[in-house]
N, C-alpha and C positions, 0 to 999 in steps of 0.2 A: 511493438518494435518489429521492424522489418529488416531484411538483408538485401543489399544490392546484388543483382545477378552476377556482376563481375566478381564480387567476393566469393560467391558459391563456385563460379567457374575456376577461380584461382585456388580453391581449396586443394592442398596437397593430397595426392593419391586418388582423386576422382577421375582424372584423365578425361575431362570434358573439353571438346573441341568446338569452337564457334564456326559455323559454316555460313550463316547469313545474319544480318542485323546486328553487327558488332556495335553500331552506334547507340543501341538501346541497352548497353551493358550496365548503365547506372539505374535502370528501372528496378523498383523494389519487388522482391519475391516474398509473398506471404506464406506460401505453402507449396508442397510438391504433391502432385496427383499422378497416379499410375492408371492408365486406361487404354484398352485395346478397342474401345467402341469407336465406330465411325462418327457418331455424334455424342460426345460426352458432356455437352454444354449444360444439360440440365442438372448435372452433378457438380458444377463448378460455381465459384462465387466471384471470380476475377482475381488477378494477381498470382495465378499459379504457374509453376513450371510443370508442364504435362509431359510424362514419360510414356513411350510406347515402343514395342518391338516391331510394329508395322504388320502384325499378324493378320489384321482384318482391313488394312488400308486399301482403298480402291486402286486399281491399276491404271484407269484411264485418266488423262490430264484434267478433264472438266470436273470429274468427281473429286480429284485431289485438290483442285482450286477451291471447290465448295467446302471441303473439310478444313482447309487452312483458314478460309474466310470465316467459318463458324467459330474457330478458336480465337481469331482476332476480335470478332464481335463480342465474344464472351469475356474479353479482357485478359486473356492468357498472356503472360509475359514472354514465355519461350516454350518451344517444343523440343524435347530431347528424344533422339532416335537411338535405340539400343542396338548396336551392331552385334552380328554373330548369331542371331536367332533366325530371322527370316532372310536377311541379307548380310553379307560381310561388311558392307559399308552403307551409308545413307544413300538411297536411290536418288539419282540426279533429278527425276521429275519432281520429287518432293522438295529438293533444294530449290528448284526453279519456282515452284508454287509459293514457297515461303518467301523467296526474294521478291516476287511480284506483290505479295500481300504485305510486305514489310514486317514479317514475323521473324523473330530471332530463332534460329534453328541450331541445335547442338547435336553433336554426335557423342554418344556415351560408349566408351570402349567396352569390348566384350568382357574384359576382366573386371569391370565395375558393376556390381549388383545395384539394381535400382534402390534397394534398401539402404545402400551406402550413401546415396545422394540424400535420401530423407534424413538419415542420421546426421550427416554433415550439416544440413540446414539447422537441425535442432542444436547441435554443438555450437554453431556460430551464434545462434540466438541466445543460448545460455551464457556464452562468453561475453557477448556484448551487453547483456542485461547486468551481469556482475560488474563489468567495467563501468557501466553507467551508475550503478548503485555506489560503487567506490568513489566515482567522481563527485556525486552529490554529497556523500558524506564528507569528503575532503573540502568541498566548496563551503559547506556549512561550518566546518571547523575554521576555515580561513575567515569567514565572517565573524565568528565568535572571537577569534584571536584579534582581529582588527578592532572589535568592540572593546576588548580588554586593554589594548595598547594605546589606541588613539581615539576611542569613543565613536560618536556618530560620524565624524569626518572619515575615519578609517573604514566604517561600514559602507558609506556612500561610495568612496573611491574603489573599494574592493568589489562592490556589486557592479559598478560601471565597467570594470575590467572583465568580470565574469560574463556579463550579458553583451559586451561589446557595444555599449550605448552610452547615453547621457542620463545622469541621475540627479534629481533635486530632492531635498528634504525641506518641507514647508511646515512650520509649527502651527499651533492652534490659532494664532493671530493672523495667519496668512503671510508671515515674514519668512523669507528664505533663510534657513539656518545653515545648510551645507549644500555644496554643489560639486559635481565632478569636473566640470570644465566651464569656460566662459560660454561655450555654445549651449550648455545646459540651461543657463540663465535666460537665454533668448526664448525659451519655451514659455516663460511665465506670462507675458502679455496675452498670448492666445488662449491660455488655460485658466486665466484668473477666475472667470465665472464658474467653470467646472470644479475648480478646487474649492471655491466658496460653497458650492452646492453640496459637495461631499463632506466638507467640514460641518455644515449645518445639519445634514441628515444622517451623518455617520454611516453613509453607504459603504459597505465593505470594500468594494473594488469596482472599477469600470475600465473599459478600454475604448479608445477612439483612434481615428486616423486623421492626422493634421498635416497638410502639405507633404504628403507622401511618407510621413513618419508614423510608426506604430507606437502609440503612447498608452501606458498602463498607469492608472492612478489607484493607490492602495491607501485606505484610511488607516490611521494608527490610533491605538487606544481602545478603551472598552467602556465608553460612556455614551450619554445621549448626543453629545457633540464630539467629533473627532479631535484628538489632541494634536493631530498633524496629518500630513498627506505625503506619501512617498510617490514621486513621479519618475517613471522610467521610460525613456524613449529609445527605440531601436529602428534600424533601417527596414527590417522585415518583421513579420508577426513572430512573437516569441514562442519558442518550443516549450514543451511540458517541463523540461529541465529548467529552463530559464524562469518560468512562472513559479516553480518550487523555490528557486533561489530568491526571487522577489518576496515571496511569502515568508521565507525564513528571515530575510533582512528586516521585513516589516515587524515581525515578532520581536526581534532583538532591539530595534529602534523604538518600539512602543514605550518601553519603560525608561528610555533616556530623555524623554521630553518633559516639559513643564517643570523646569528646575526651580521656579519661584514658589511652588507649593509642595513641600515635602510630603504632606499627607496624600495629595493627589498622585504624586509620583510613586509613593509606596503602593497604593491601590493599583495603579496602572501596571507597575512592574509585576505584581503578583498575579493579576489577571492575565497578563501576557504570558507568564510561565504556564498557568493553567491551560490557556488556549493552545500554546505551543505543544505541550505534551499530549493534550486530548485530541487534537486534530491531525497530528502527524506522528511519525515514528518517534519513540522516546529518544531524547538527545543522549549523546554519550556523556559520561560523567564530567569531562572537562567543559562541555557545553552547558550542562546544568549549573556548573560552578560559576559561570558568568552571571547567572541570574540569582543564585542564592548559594553561597558557600556554607553558611551556617547550618541550613537544614540538612544538607548532605552529610555533614559531620555528625549528625545526631543518630545515624544508623538507619535501620529499616523504617520505611514510611507507610502510612495508612492513607488511602484516598477516601474521602468522604463526599457523598453527593447529598444535597439537601433540596427539598421541594416545599413550597408554601408561599404565603404572601410575600411580595417583593420587599416590603419594608422590613419584615422580619428576617428575610435572607440577608439583606444589607447589614442589619444590626449583628447578625450571627457572624458574618464575615469580619466585621470590624472588631468584635470581641476576640476572635481567634487571632487577628493580626496584632492585637495588643499584646499577645503572648511573646512576640518577637520573632524575627525571621528565622532564628535558629530552631524554632519549635513549630511554626505553622505558616502556611501561605494560603490565602483564600481569595476567591474572586467569582464573579457571575459570568455565565455564558448562557444567553437566552433566558429560559425560565428556570434554570437550575443554578444553584451555587455549588462550587467545588472547593475542597480544601485538601492540601497536602499537609499532613501533620506527622510529627515524630511519633513513633509507636507508643510511647508512654503518655501522650496527651489525653486528658479526659474530655472527649468531645461532648459528653452530655452536660458538662458544667456550663457550656455556652448556651444551653437551651432554656435556662431559667427565664420565665416570663414570655416564652415564645412557644405556646402550646400548639400552634397550628403547623409547626414544621415537622416534616418526616425525614429522617436521616437513614442513609445506607452506608455502611463502612466495609471496605475491602479487608482482606487479610494484610498483615504487615509484609511488605515486599521490598526487594532491593530496587534502586532507581531504574535499572534496565527493564524491569517488569511493570513499570507504571502504566503502560498502555492497557494491558489486560486488567490491571487493578481498577482502572476507570470503569471498564465494563462491569466488573463485579459490584462496584459501589452503586452504579446506576440500577442494576437489577435489584439489589437489596433495598434501595430507596423506593423503587416501584412497589415492592412487596410491603414495605412499611406503610406507604400511602394507602395501598389497597386494604391492608388489615386494620388501619386506623391506629397503629402503634407509633411510638416516637422514634425508636432506633431499631434497625435490623442489621446484624453483622453477617456478612456473607459466609464466614467460617461456620456459624451456627447452622446455616441452611444446608451446608454440605456434609455436616456430621450427622444430622438427624436421622436419615434413612438407615444408615448402618447401625446406629445405636439402638434402634427399636426392632430391627429385623432378626428373625431366628436364623442363626448362622447356617445350620444344616439345610433348611429350606431355601435360604438365599443362595447357598453354593450350588444346590441342585438346579435352581432356576438359572443361575449364571452359566454353569457348564453346558446346559441344554441350549441356552440362548447363543453362546459363543461357539458351539460345536461346528457349524458350517465354516466359520473363520479358521478354526484350528485345522480342519480337514484340508482347506485350501493351502494353509501355510505348510502343512506336512508335505503336500504334493509339489508346491511351487517354490518353497523356501522364502516366500515374501512374508515379512512380519506384519500382518494386518493389525494385530492387537497393538503393537507399539506405535504404528502410524495413527491409529484411531485415538489412542490415549493422548498423544502429543497434540493431535488436531483438536480434541476436546479441551485440553489444557489451555489452548489458545482461542477457545470460544468459537471454533469453526472458521477462524481466519487462516487462509492457506499460506500466505507469504511467510509469517513468522514461524508457523509450524514446519513448513518445508525447510526453512533456514536452520532450525534446530536439528532436524533429521538429516540434514546434508543432502536433500533431494531437490530436484526442480519442482516448482509448484504444480506443473502439469502432471508429473509423475505421482505426486501426492493426491491430486484430484482423481486420477485414474484409480488409485488404491481405494479411496473413499467410495467412489462409484461402484467398484467391484464389491466392497463390503456391503453396500446397500443392496446390491443384487443378491448376494449370498444370503443375507438376512431376510430378504423380502420385505424390508421396511424402508420408510422414507426418513433419512437422517436429518432432514430439515424439520421434522416433527419434534416438538419439545418432549413429548412422552417417550418417543423412541430414543432420543439422546439421553434422557435420564436412565432408561433401562440399560442402555449401553454403558453409560458411566458406572452405574451400580454394579453391573456384571463384571466390568474390568476391575473395580475396586475389590469386590468380593474374592475374585480368583487371583488377586495379585500374589498372595502366598497361600492363604487358607486359614480358617479359624483355628485358634489354639485349643486343643482338646486335651484334658487331663487324662491321667492313666485310668481313672474310673469312668472315663467317657463323658464327663461333664464339660460343658462349654465354658471357657474362661475368658472369652473376649475376642476382639477382632484385631488384625494386624494394624499397626500404626505406621 
């Protein structure tokens, strides 16, 4: 995500004045760099606003021209001169050199610290990122609402509005089921062979340019042959946001095809839900309700991952599906089968006669935590396959170390391990323990952990990097992560000690 120079210049309180190059105000600024070097280019990546007080700038015109030319060649968006340090205002020779080279030159008021410009860019980036996330969330809600009210037609019409383009929904036979406009149907003759190829090969997605139109084709369904194809045509290449909306619409439409085969429709719908939750952020409750109202009403859910021969995976999924959608949803993605089951469902009952399967089960979680539960289930499944056992529950993995450790020895280890973090917290006031615990709870994923902590993800990343430096350990290492998790768990409150000094257990 980037910010237009004009947006930064217009930020209230910065008092930035454009002296040259106002026509380049829409160029994106990636970062702000402060440098007094005559040649800072080896420290630049392009896209910067470079700030200087002019302390070491050359005084002769030829050298000034060379300085400005170097900045332009390095891809600098603009140069900001800080008034009030070396000169009360921007020197005219520098203004002339920037004008000749076509470089945007700003004057930074004496009352504006350079750090204020850096902070303003960060604030704008955070605000725009939040606005984009909110827009994506609302757009997905609109697609879900359209699916509930008017079915596939509503999804197609809503998506066409969101991407400002034309949309076609083609079913598994190649017949156009829905379209956003008459212009959309004109695409079909030129795309017939491409649609047939995607349907036959079940290629996930492809993009082409036809007569100046940018066209995205998305396969629908989860089988050897696609159940349909979603075609989206726009005037320009789609943005990341638009591609996310197309993927969301494809997931919703996938389970709405093949009305003639209830069994195939059920499998398709359930596999679409599995894929939607596994590959993207977990949907909001009302979005999940579009796909399965019954399962949500059952309370906490368990995610199960299964590995083994494909025919046994298919049979396992079908047996779970026979329990009814209020109790289980199951489907295949690649080499693994996944199931969402109500917390009380006996997942081992479906293993009868399928000795080659290895299953991993997450803890029971609320729907909003399904994304992390998929990670837990996959890890447990890998351990089950590696040990040659049939079922491993993630909850059992996380209890074991605490249950066998000597509390006093464990606490001594933990306090010594965490001492550098506690010393830093005492000095700075930054809660590194809390940040690390939340980060570990989200399996090292920065975005959801930062959201829970109310921090920007870059701030959280800085805290994690600082903790790694203080500990002198690589937090990407599995053993280090376990030591850290263990230490945080042990020192959460402390072992319960009886009046006689005997240990009576661990905090729960």
